[in-house]
SERO-562312 format. One line per field, with one value per residue (C-alpha): residue in one letter; residue number from 1; x, y, z. Coordinates in steps of 0.02 Angstrom, whole numbers. Layout:
# SERO-562312
code (A;...)
pos (NUM;...)
east (X;...)
north (Y;...)
up (Z;...)
//
This chain:
# SERO-562312
code (M;T;N;S;G;K;N;F;S;D;E;E;I;R;Q;A;A;K;K;H;I;A;N;I;F;K;I;N;H;D;D;L;S;Y;D;A;V;F;G;K;D;L;K;P;S;F;V;S;D;W;K;D;N;E;L;D;I;I;S;D;D;I;H;D;V;A;D;R;Q;I;Q;K;E;W;K;A;G;A;S;I;I;L;T;V;G;D;F;C;E;H;M;V;R;C;Y;H;K;K;Y;G;W;S;V;A;D;I;L;G;L;H;E)
pos (1;2;3;4;5;6;7;8;9;10;11;12;13;14;15;16;17;18;19;20;21;22;23;24;25;26;27;28;29;30;31;32;33;34;35;36;37;38;39;40;41;42;43;44;45;46;47;48;49;50;51;52;53;54;55;56;57;58;59;60;61;62;63;64;65;66;67;68;69;70;71;72;73;74;75;76;77;78;79;80;81;82;83;84;85;86;87;88;89;90;91;92;93;94;95;96;97;98;99;100;101;102;103;104;105;106;107;108;109;110;111)
east (323;196;63;-67;39;71;273;352;488;682;675;515;612;763;676;574;731;819;640;646;821;785;612;729;876;730;818;741;751;817;960;1018;1164;1172;1368;1300;1385;1323;1394;1508;1380;1246;1276;1127;1055;1101;1190;1083;1091;905;836;860;929;946;1082;989;846;930;1031;876;793;926;934;728;746;880;870;999;1105;1148;1175;1314;1387;1396;1491;1618;1638;1579;1445;1454;1330;1406;1308;1133;1147;1212;1036;945;1036;1010;833;803;899;791;629;654;695;607;559;488;336;428;543;371;310;471;481;295;258;80;-57)
north (141;17;80;69;194;77;117;-38;-2;-36;-192;-242;-250;-340;-484;-528;-515;-638;-742;-728;-788;-915;-982;-985;-1074;-1184;-1161;-1121;-923;-928;-1030;-897;-787;-587;-642;-781;-784;-808;-946;-987;-1028;-1017;-1144;-1178;-1355;-1351;-1269;-1246;-1146;-1172;-1160;-1017;-1084;-999;-880;-836;-791;-684;-584;-564;-477;-384;-287;-287;-167;-43;119;195;284;98;20;143;115;-61;-34;91;-51;72;-72;-238;-389;-544;-574;-611;-430;-337;-413;-351;-180;-159;-185;-56;47;39;-4;210;233;245;46;38;-46;-169;-229;-260;-367;-473;-483;-521;-383;-344;-257)
up (680;609;463;600;706;844;913;985;1117;1066;1186;1097;946;997;1087;930;829;934;923;734;724;858;751;590;672;778;931;1105;1116;1295;1216;1108;1164;1078;1052;931;782;615;524;664;813;701;530;421;406;218;72;-108;-253;-282;-83;33;195;366;329;157;258;380;236;148;310;336;159;141;299;256;190;64;216;288;114;88;268;225;46;151;269;413;461;484;546;624;790;844;931;787;679;844;852;650;677;802;700;539;645;676;494;338;318;518;444;362;545;608;466;470;632;662;784;774;866)
//
């Protein structure tokens, strides 16, 4: 839920997450598969110690919305995000938790 109280459906969040990834990688949303693998199918356009590339941005987004429970799952190896579909489901899951407003903000979901 956003700060304004607007609720988005799981499918709206999935679609917004997919579009978010497509925008970051500068590809057509319709050409992006949920099975696309970060680092393999979706590669960064550059590597730098000083500036964030596409994979850095995705990683930041993933971590910015995760609560402590999800972070514990990562440390235990119980959860991993490798594909576009994984990212989308992570955003759906986090939307329904403590940081729903942050998910909506990152994905550009506005009233």
